[in-house]
FIBA-663657 format. One record per residue: x, y, z of N, C-alpha, C in turn; residue in three letters; residue number from 1. Coordinates in pm, whole numbers, plus 50000, padded with zeros to 5 digits. Example, Ala and Ser with C-alpha at 12.3 -4.5 7.8 and 13.67 -1.06 7.14 Angstrom:
BEGIN
   nxx   nyy   nzz  caxx  cayy  cazz   cxx   cyy   czz residu num
 51319 49431 50780 51230 49550 50780 51320 49670 50780    ALA   1
 51285 49775 50708 51367 49894 50714 51290 50003 50787    SER   2
//
This chain:
BEGIN
   nxx   nyy   nzz  caxx  cayy  cazz   cxx   cyy   czz residu num
 51240 48461 47422 51354 48499 47506 51316 48487 47652    MET   1
 51392 48410 47726 51365 48391 47868 51417 48509 47948    SER   2
 51335 48555 48042 51375 48662 48133 51353 48617 48276    ARG   3
 51421 48685 48367 51408 48649 48508 51327 48756 48582    THR   4
 51237 48709 48666 51158 48797 48752 51168 48744 48894    ALA   5
 51200 48832 48988 51204 48792 49128 51099 48871 49203    VAL   6
 51016 48800 49277 50916 48860 49364 50980 48877 49501    LEU   7
 50982 49001 49549 51060 49032 49668 50973 49024 49792    VAL   8
 51027 48957 49893 50954 48932 50016 51038 48974 50136    SER   9
 51010 48913 50251 51090 48937 50371 51116 48802 50438    CYS  10
 51203 48801 50537 51244 48674 50599 51126 48602 50663    ALA  11
 51030 48678 50718 50917 48616 50786 50820 48549 50688    GLU  12
 50813 48600 50566 50725 48544 50463 50805 48532 50333    LEU  13
 50897 48438 50327 50990 48431 50213 50922 48407 50079    PRO  14
 50802 48346 50079 50728 48323 49954 50593 48394 49957    SER  15
 50585 48506 50029 50463 48582 50036 50355 48512 50117    GLY  16
 50231 48557 50100 50121 48501 50177 50029 48415 50091    ASP  17
 50071 48383 49970 49993 48298 49881 49912 48373 49778    GLY  18
 49899 48505 49792 49814 48580 49699 49871 48582 49558    ASP  19
 50003 48570 49545 50066 48577 49412 50085 48442 49344    GLU  20
 50029 48337 49397 50051 48204 49336 50013 48205 49188    ASP  21
 49898 48267 49156 49856 48271 49016 49947 48361 48932    ALA  22
 50006 48461 48994 50096 48551 48923 50222 48476 48879    VAL  23
 50272 48390 48966 50390 48311 48932 50363 48229 48806    VAL  24
 50247 48165 48802 50211 48085 48684 50197 48171 48559    SER  25
 50136 48289 48575 50115 48378 48461 50248 48430 48406    ALA  26
 50339 48470 48495 50469 48516 48451 50545 48404 48380    LEU  27
 50536 48284 48433 50603 48170 48371 50547 48145 48232    SER  28
 50415 48160 48217 50352 48138 48087 50398 48240 47984    ALA  29
 50441 48358 48031 50487 48462 47940 50639 48463 47925    LEU  30
 50703 48353 47967 50845 48337 47939 50940 48378 48048    GLY  31
 50889 48408 48167 50976 48447 48277 51015 48326 48361    PHE  32
 51138 48328 48406 51183 48238 48512 51161 48311 48643    SER  33
 51077 48257 48730 51029 48331 48847 51082 48269 48976    VAL  34
 51122 48356 49069 51163 48309 49201 51122 48412 49304    SER  35
 51126 48370 49429 51102 48458 49543 51233 48479 49617    TRP  36
 51250 48597 49679 51368 48621 49761 51341 48734 49858    ALA  37
 51378 48719 49986 51369 48832 50080 51462 48944 50036    PRO  38
 51419 49066 50058 51497 49181 50008 51635 49190 50071    TRP  39
 51650 49140 50194 51780 49151 50262 51860 49021 50253    ASP  40
 51827 48938 50154 51902 48815 50133 52022 48840 50041    SER  41
 52097 48734 50013 52215 48749 49925 52182 48721 49779    ASP  42
 52053 48722 49744 52012 48704 49605 52073 48814 49518    TYR  43
 52111 48778 49396 52173 48876 49305 52061 48952 49232    ASP  44
 52003 49052 49300 51891 49126 49243 51932 49205 49119    PHE  45
 52056 49249 49113 52101 49329 48999 52100 49249 48870    ALA  46
 52102 49117 48880 52106 49033 48760 51966 49003 48705    ALA  47
 51861 49035 48781 51725 49003 48738 51673 49108 48641    ALA  48
 51588 49066 48548 51527 49160 48455 51419 49244 48524    ASP  49
 51346 49183 48616 51240 49254 48688 51244 49214 48834    ALA  50
 51258 49313 48921 51258 49292 49066 51131 49358 49119    VAL  51
 51038 49277 49168 50903 49324 49195 50874 49316 49345    ILE  52
 50857 49430 49408 50826 49435 49550 50687 49377 49574    LEU  53
 50678 49274 49660 50549 49216 49687 50520 49201 49837    ARG  54
 50605 49139 49914 50574 49113 50055 50687 49159 50145    ALA  55
 50734 49280 50123 50845 49335 50203 50789 49404 50327    THR  56
 50711 49332 50404 50631 49393 50508 50704 49416 50640    TRP  57
 50834 49395 50641 50913 49428 50760 50988 49561 50745    ASP  58
 50960 49633 50635 51040 49753 50605 51021 49866 50705    TYR  59
 50904 49871 50770 50871 49988 50851 50973 50013 50962    ALA  60
 51023 49908 51021 51120 49924 51131 51263 49939 51079    SER  61
 51281 49926 50945 51415 49933 50886 51410 50017 50758    ARG  62
 51332 50123 50761 51304 50196 50636 51430 50252 50571    ARG  63
 51520 50309 50649 51642 50367 50593 51722 50260 50519    THR  64
 51737 50144 50582 51809 50033 50520 51735 49983 50395    GLU  65
 51603 49975 50406 51522 49928 50294 51533 50022 50175    PHE  66
 51524 50153 50200 51533 50249 50090 51672 50244 50024    LEU  67
 51774 50226 50105 51909 50215 50049 51918 50093 49958    SER  68
 51857 49982 50001 51856 49863 49916 51778 49890 49787    TRP  69
 51662 49955 49798 51582 49985 49679 51662 50064 49577    CYS  70
 51738 50160 49625 51815 50246 49535 51930 50171 49469    GLU  71
 51966 50054 49523 52076 49976 49466 52030 49879 49358    SER  72
 51898 49868 49340 51842 49769 49247 51808 49837 49115    VAL  73
 51869 49796 49004 51849 49865 48876 51708 49855 48820    PRO  74
 51644 49741 48833 51516 49718 48765 51407 49688 48868    SER  75
 51381 49787 48954 51287 49770 49066 51150 49823 49029    LEU  76
 51047 49749 49067 50908 49790 49044 50829 49775 49173    PHE  77
 50769 49886 49217 50782 50018 49158 50918 50079 49192    ASN  78
 50962 50185 49122 51097 50236 49140 51124 50297 49278    PRO  79
 51252 50312 49310 51293 50357 49442 51238 50495 49476    ALA  80
 51231 50588 49381 51177 50721 49410 51031 50713 49452    ASP  81
 50957 50624 49389 50816 50604 49426 50808 50545 49565    VAL  82
 50894 50448 49594 50895 50382 49725 50925 50482 49835    VAL  83
 51025 50568 49814 51061 50667 49915 50942 50758 49947    ARG  84
 50873 50805 49844 50760 50895 49863 50643 50823 49930    TRP  85
 50619 50700 49891 50497 50631 49930 50505 50560 50065    ASN  86
 50626 50534 50114 50639 50463 50242 50630 50556 50362    THR  87
 50608 50683 50340 50577 50778 50448 50440 50837 50416    ASP  88
 50343 50811 50504 50205 50851 50476 50182 51001 50477    LYS  89
 50287 51078 50499 50273 51223 50484 50239 51260 50340    SER  90
 50254 51165 50247 50212 51192 50109 50063 51226 50104    TYR  91
 49985 51179 50202 49842 51211 50204 49819 51360 50215    LEU  92
 49903 51427 50292 49890 51573 50305 49923 51641 50173    VAL  93
 50021 51588 50101 50054 51642 49968 49935 51628 49873    GLU  94
 49868 51513 49880 49752 51492 49794 49635 51580 49836    LEU  95
 49619 51602 49966 49519 51697 50015 49547 51836 49960    LEU  96
 49673 51878 49970 49711 52010 49921 49692 52023 49769    ASP  97
 49695 51909 49700 49674 51910 49555 49526 51913 49519    ALA  98
 49440 51915 49620 49297 51927 49596 49221 51796 49590    GLY  99
 49287 51685 49625 49221 51556 49618 49131 51535 49740    LEU 100
 49025 51457 49722 48933 51424 49832 48995 51315 49918    ALA 101
 49067 51356 50022 49139 51265 50110 49078 51271 50249    VAL 102
 49077 51159 50321 49038 51162 50461 49122 51269 50531    VAL 103
 49059 51365 50603 49137 51471 50668 49252 51412 50749    PRO 104
 49370 51467 50728 49493 51410 50784 49579 51519 50843    THR 105
 49625 51499 50966 49721 51591 51025 49842 51513 51075    SER 106
 49958 51575 51066 50083 51512 51106 50133 51573 51236    LEU 107
 50184 51488 51323 50237 51534 51452 50381 51483 51464    VAL 108
 50478 51563 51424 50618 51519 51433 50662 51508 51578    PRO 109
 50767 51429 51606 50821 51421 51741 50853 51560 51796    PRO 110
 50811 51584 51921 50833 51713 51985 50720 51811 51968    GLY 111
 50622 51777 51883 50507 51866 51860 50385 51815 51934    SER 112
 50300 51906 51985 50177 51863 52052 50073 51820 51950    PRO 113
 49982 51734 51992 49877 51685 51903 49744 51750 51937    ALA 114
 49666 51777 51833 49527 51821 51849 49440 51710 51792    ALA 115
 49338 51669 51868 49258 51555 51829 49119 51598 51784    PHE 116
 49061 51527 51685 48926 51558 51638 48823 51543 51750    PRO 117
 48710 51607 51731 48602 51597 51830 48518 51472 51810    THR 118
 48536 51404 51698 48468 51277 51672 48565 51163 51702    SER 119
 48519 51037 51683 48611 50924 51692 48725 50946 51593    ASP 120
 48844 50896 51628 48959 50921 51542 49059 50808 51551    TYR 121
 49153 50811 51458 49258 50710 51449 49393 50778 51457    VAL 122
 49484 50714 51529 49623 50760 51534 49711 50645 51487    VAL 123
 49801 50673 51395 49889 50570 51341 50025 50632 51310    LYS 124
 50129 50549 51298 50259 50604 51257 50257 50641 51110    PRO 125
 50329 50746 51073 50331 50785 50931 50409 50685 50848    SER 126
 50498 50609 50910 50568 50500 50843 50527 50371 50911    VAL 127
 50456 50289 50838 50410 50163 50896 50340 50081 50792    GLY 128
 50325 49952 50819 50259 49861 50726 50168 49767 50804    ALA 129
 50063 49719 50738 49975 49621 50798 49895 49671 50916    GLY 130
 49878 49803 50928 49801 49865 51037 49864 49846 51174    SER 131
 49991 49803 51178 50060 49796 51308 50083 49937 51361    ARG 132
 50058 49953 51489 50075 50083 51553 49957 50175 51540    GLY 133
 49851 50131 51468 49730 50212 51451 49633 50181 51563    ALA 134
 49565 50284 51613 49468 50266 51721 49352 50362 51702    ALA 135
 49233 50316 51737 49113 50399 51728 49078 50451 51867    ARG 136
 49034 50577 51872 48997 50641 51998 48858 50701 51986    PHE 137
 48784 50695 52097 48649 50751 52100 48656 50903 52107    ALA 138
 48547 50968 52066 48538 51113 52074 48565 51159 52216    ALA 139
 48652 51257 52230 48685 51311 52363 48798 51239 52433    GLY 140
 48839 51123 52381 48949 51050 52444 49082 51119 52414    ALA 141
 49176 51104 52506 49307 51165 52491 49406 51058 52447    ASP 142
 49460 51075 52328 49555 50977 52274 49699 51023 52291    ALA 143
 49721 51116 52383 49856 51171 52398 49959 51063 52429    ALA 144
 49920 50963 52510 50016 50859 52547 50052 50773 52425    SER 145
 49954 50749 52338 49983 50672 52216 50073 50752 52123    HIS 146
 50045 50880 52109 50131 50966 52028 50272 50968 52084    VAL 147
 50282 50978 52217 50414 50980 52281 50489 50850 52256    ALA 148
 50417 50738 52257 50482 50609 52231 50534 50602 52088    ALA 149
 50456 50654 51993 50503 50659 51854 50624 50750 51841    LEU 150
 50619 50865 51907 50733 50957 51904 50858 50892 51963    HIS 151
 50839 50816 52071 50954 50751 52135 51022 50652 52042    ALA 152
 50945 50598 51947 51002 50506 51849 51055 50579 51726    GLU 153
 51051 50713 51730 51103 50792 51620 51003 50821 51510    GLY 154
 50874 50789 51533 50772 50807 51430 50706 50944 51439    HIS 155
 50668 50997 51325 50569 51103 51318 50432 51038 51329    THR 156
 50344 51097 51411 50209 51042 51426 50117 51105 51322    ALA 157
 50026 51025 51273 49927 51070 51176 49790 51057 51242    LEU 158
 49712 51166 51240 49582 51169 51306 49473 51192 51201    VAL 159
 49371 51105 51204 49260 51116 51110 49127 51091 51182    GLN 160
 49021 51164 51148 48889 51129 51201 48849 50991 51148    PRO 161
 48790 50911 51237 48749 50777 51196 48626 50786 51108    TYR 162
 48629 50713 50997 48516 50713 50905 48424 50596 50939    GLN 163
 48307 50627 50995 48219 50522 51048 48168 50427 50941    SER 164
 48174 50467 50814 48129 50377 50707 48212 50250 50702    SER 165
 48333 50255 50757 48419 50137 50758 48353 50023 50837    VAL 166
 48278 50059 50941 48215 49955 51024 48113 49875 50945    ASP 167
 48041 49939 50855 47936 49870 50781 47979 49827 50641    SER 168
 48065 49908 50577 48103 49881 50439 48246 49833 50422    GLU 169
 48331 49856 50521 48472 49827 50507 48540 49926 50414    GLY 170
 48659 49892 50370 48732 49973 50273 48717 49910 50135    GLU 171
 48717 49994 50035 48712 49949 49896 48850 49970 49834    LEU 172
 48907 49865 49780 49039 49874 49717 49026 49857 49567    SER 173
 49084 49950 49492 49085 49944 49346 49228 49922 49300    LEU 174
 49249 49817 49222 49383 49778 49180 49406 49821 49035    VAL 175
 49519 49888 49013 49560 49932 48879 49691 49863 48843    TYR 176
 49700 49818 48721 49821 49752 48669 49866 49826 48545    LEU 177
 49988 49879 48549 50036 49960 48437 49951 50084 48415    GLY 178
 49890 50135 48521 49809 50255 48513 49666 50232 48470    GLY 179
 49627 50106 48448 49493 50073 48399 49419 49992 48505    VAL 180
 49290 50024 48527 49212 49953 48628 49205 49804 48595    PHE 181
 49225 49720 48697 49220 49575 48680 49102 49513 48754    SER 182
 49092 49537 48885 48988 49473 48965 48975 49543 49099    HIS 183
 48868 49509 49171 48845 49568 49301 48809 49462 49404    GLY 184
 48827 49497 49531 48785 49409 49640 48763 49494 49765    PHE 185
 48689 49438 49859 48664 49506 49985 48748 49443 50096    THR 186
 48780 49527 50194 48852 49480 50312 48770 49516 50435    LYS 187
 48756 49421 50528 48684 49449 50651 48768 49538 50741    SER 188
 48701 49604 50837 48772 49686 50935 48870 49597 51011    ALA 189
 48996 49643 51027 49096 49558 51089 49154 49617 51217    ILE 190
 49118 49742 51252 49168 49795 51378 49115 49708 51492    LEU 191
 49205 49664 51578 49164 49578 51687 49167 49430 51652    GLY 192
 49197 49397 51526 49207 49257 51487 49337 49198 51541    SER 193
 49351 49068 51524 49471 49001 51572 49577 48996 51464    THR 194
 49702 48987 51507 49812 48979 51411 49812 48844 51342    LEU 195
 49850 48846 51214 49873 48722 51141 49988 48647 51207    ASP 196
 49999 48517 51175 50103 48434 51235 50243 48489 51211    ALA 197
 50261 48562 51101 50392 48621 51072 50425 48737 51164    SER 198
 50323 48796 51226 50343 48913 51311 50359 49042 51235    GLY 199
 50335 49039 51102 50363 49155 51018 50238 49236 50984    LEU 200
 50120 49177 50992 50000 49251 50955 49880 49194 51030    TYR 201
 49776 49278 51043 49654 49236 51109 49566 49157 51013    LEU 202
 49504 49054 51065 49417 48971 50981 49299 49053 50931    SER 203
 49254 49022 50811 49142 49093 50752 49065 49001 50659    GLU 204
 48940 49036 50634 48856 48959 50544 48842 49037 50413    GLU 205
 48866 48967 50302 48858 49028 50169 48746 48964 50090    LEU 206
 48687 49042 50000 48581 48990 49913 48584 49064 49781    ALA 207
 48550 48999 49671 48549 49068 49541 48448 49182 49541    PRO 208
 48473 49285 49460 48383 49400 49453 48393 49465 49316    ALA 209
 48281 49521 49272 48278 49602 49150 48266 49748 49192    SER 210
 48372 49825 49182 48370 49963 49233 48268 50050 49159    PRO 211
 48193 50133 49233 48101 50226 49168 48176 50338 49097    PRO 212
 48105 50410 49011 48169 50509 48925 48239 50619 49004    ALA 213
 48178 50664 49115 48241 50775 49188 48371 50732 49255    ASP 214
 48380 50606 49297 48505 50556 49355 48612 50542 49247    ALA 215
 48573 50498 49130 48668 50487 49018 48720 50625 48981    VAL 216
 48631 50724 48977 48673 50860 48942 48775 50912 49042    ALA 217
 48752 50887 49172 48847 50931 49274 48980 50859 49258    LEU 218
 48975 50729 49232 49099 50653 49214 49179 50706 49095    ALA 219
 49109 50736 48986 49177 50792 48869 49243 50926 48904    GLU 220
 49170 51011 48977 49226 51140 49017 49348 51120 49107    ASP 221
 49340 51021 49197 49452 50996 49289 49577 50954 49214    ALA 222
 49562 50866 49116 49677 50822 49037 49735 50937 48956    LEU 223
 49649 51019 48899 49698 51133 48821 49771 51233 48909    ASP 224
 49714 51260 49028 49777 51357 49119 49911 51306 49169    ALA 225
 49917 51178 49207 50043 51121 49254 50148 51120 49144    ALA 226
 50108 51083 49023 50202 51080 48912 50258 51219 48884    SER 227
 50172 51321 48894 50219 51458 48873 50319 51498 48981    ALA 228
 50292 51463 49106 50385 51495 49215 50518 51423 49198    LEU 229
 50513 51302 49144 50634 51222 49127 50705 51252 48995    LEU 230
 50639 51324 48906 50700 51356 48777 50711 51237 48685    GLY 231
 50611 51148 48689 50612 51029 48604 50477 51016 48534    ILE 232
 50469 50926 48438 50342 50887 48380 50282 50776 48464    LEU 233
 50151 50773 48477 50091 50668 48560 50115 50530 48502    ARG 234
 50138 50522 48372 50170 50393 48309 50303 50338 48358    ALA 235
 50387 50423 48419 50515 50378 48473 50499 50306 48606    GLU 236
 50379 50307 48664 50353 50234 48788 50309 50093 48751    LEU 237
 50391 49994 48783 50353 49856 48754 50222 49822 48824    LEU 238
 50210 49864 48948 50090 49834 49027 50058 49952 49118    TYR 239
 49932 49963 49151 49886 50063 49247 49757 50009 49308    ALA 240
 49739 50035 49437 49613 50002 49503 49560 50127 49569    ARG 241
 49439 50165 49532 49377 50286 49583 49269 50243 49683    VAL 242
 49287 50280 49810 49192 50243 49916 49098 50360 49943    ASP 243
 48968 50332 49932 48864 50434 49938 48763 50400 50048    VAL 244
 48717 50502 50120 48609 50487 50217 48504 50595 50189    VAL 245
 48386 50579 50248 48281 50678 50236 48286 50774 50353    ARG 246
 48279 50904 50324 48272 51003 50428 48131 51014 50484    GLY 247
 48112 51102 50581 47982 51119 50645 47875 51163 50546    ALA 248
 47917 51232 50440 47822 51278 50338 47798 51174 50228    ASP 249
 47858 51056 50244 47839 50949 50147 47933 50955 50029    GLY 250
 48015 51059 50020 48106 51071 49907 48237 50996 49935    LYS 251
 48302 50946 49830 48425 50869 49851 48542 50958 49893    PRO 252
 48626 50903 49980 48747 50970 50026 48864 50874 50012    LEU 253
 48979 50927 49974 49100 50845 49966 49151 50819 50107    LEU 254
 49168 50692 50141 49227 50656 50269 49377 50634 50254    LEU 255
 49417 50559 50153 49558 50538 50124 49577 50511 49975    GLU 256
 49695 50544 49927 49737 50511 49790 49862 50427 49803    LEU 257
 49848 50297 49779 49956 50202 49803 50033 50174 49675    GLU 258
 50160 50217 49673 50244 50203 49553 50372 50123 49579    LEU 259
 50381 50061 49697 50507 49996 49732 50495 49845 49742    THR 260
 50414 49794 49831 50411 49648 49852 50270 49602 49892    GLU 261
 50165 49658 49832 50031 49621 49879 49988 49483 49833    PRO 262
 49908 49416 49916 49837 49299 49867 49745 49344 49755    SER 263
 49744 49272 49646 49666 49314 49529 49540 49230 49509    LEU 264
 49511 49141 49602 49383 49071 49600 49361 48981 49480    GLY 265
 49467 48913 49435 49448 48826 49319 49354 48710 49350    PHE 266
 49349 48667 49476 49259 48558 49512 49113 48602 49510    ARG 267
 49090 48734 49510 48953 48786 49503 48919 48835 49362    GLN 268
 49012 48823 49269 48994 48879 49135 48953 48770 49036    ALA 269
 48916 48814 48916 48884 48719 48809 49011 48649 48763    ASP 270
 48995 48542 48689 49109 48460 48649 49207 48536 48560    GLU 271
 49162 48640 48493 49250 48713 48403 49342 48813 48471    GLY 272
 49319 48839 48601 49397 48944 48668 49546 48911 48674    ALA 273
 49580 48787 48705 49721 48749 48713 49791 48767 48579    ALA 274
 49722 48733 48469 49782 48752 48337 49794 48900 48303    MET 275
 49699 48982 48349 49712 49127 48328 49835 49180 48400    ARG 276
 49861 49127 48519 49981 49167 48592 50106 49127 48515    PHE 277
 50110 49002 48470 50228 48955 48397 50249 49036 48270    ALA 278
 50141 49068 48201 50152 49150 48079 50203 49289 48112    SER 279
 50159 49344 48228 50207 49476 48269 50356 49474 48300    ALA 280
 50405 49363 48352 50550 49351 48375 50624 49358 48243    VAL 281
 50576 49287 48144 50640 49294 48011 50635 49435 47954    ARG 282
 50523 49503 47977 50511 49641 47929 50616 49730 47993    GLN 283
 50641 49712 48123 50740 49795 48192 50880 49772 48135    GLN 284
 50906 49650 48091 51039 49617 48041 51058 49652 47894    LEU 285
 50948 49683 47825 50956 49709 47681 51030 49839 47654    ALA 286
//
């Protein structure tokens, strides 16, 4: 039985950034008719069997409109409720409150004063993609003007102490498909990097990685905690990317839990990863 799957993108990258090329082939091999379409196009998303968010990287400046579109799509992966929760990084505070090992995070809503760490730190918008709007500050520096600029754009600012391990080790990303670990890769530090030609994200270097046991344990805890907060089974998440860094004590900390439109590093994964993704899509539809 032939089914239709649409990989959802944005106008600037209508066919994504190339990372899903193998996924298209894998879905086709499992009987799907596959196409790409920007989320704000006139494509008939309601007619597709599976609508899969992949490169919707312009949503940050149009989040209200984007969420409204998500809620109009019957067969969206991941679902609209997950997207609403995950596209505002204040979810990190919820995970902290749930007892998870998260990079210390404080929120500064518009109109509120900011308190800055005594070490190097990062300030970023709570709604954003591709590290746009994120800036690193040295210990003792005053980021009030950056916070004010984010507030002027209507953003809540998110403040975190900078984890120096990123300079030497980068970030470790663990990818889960249908709630099951698939593969891992590392990302180089990207603060201060240049924007990609699309203008949607900062350039970064990726490399394959085999996550150590303590990072896997944290990723598993993060998925379980998020699923509990969302009231779903983790198997209901078609995809998830758990970004982990090392704290000053060497222990892993959750930096972000990406459940909406993360790059999944298929070009850094083994050949079976794309087929695992396609199989997970079939599982979601079963």
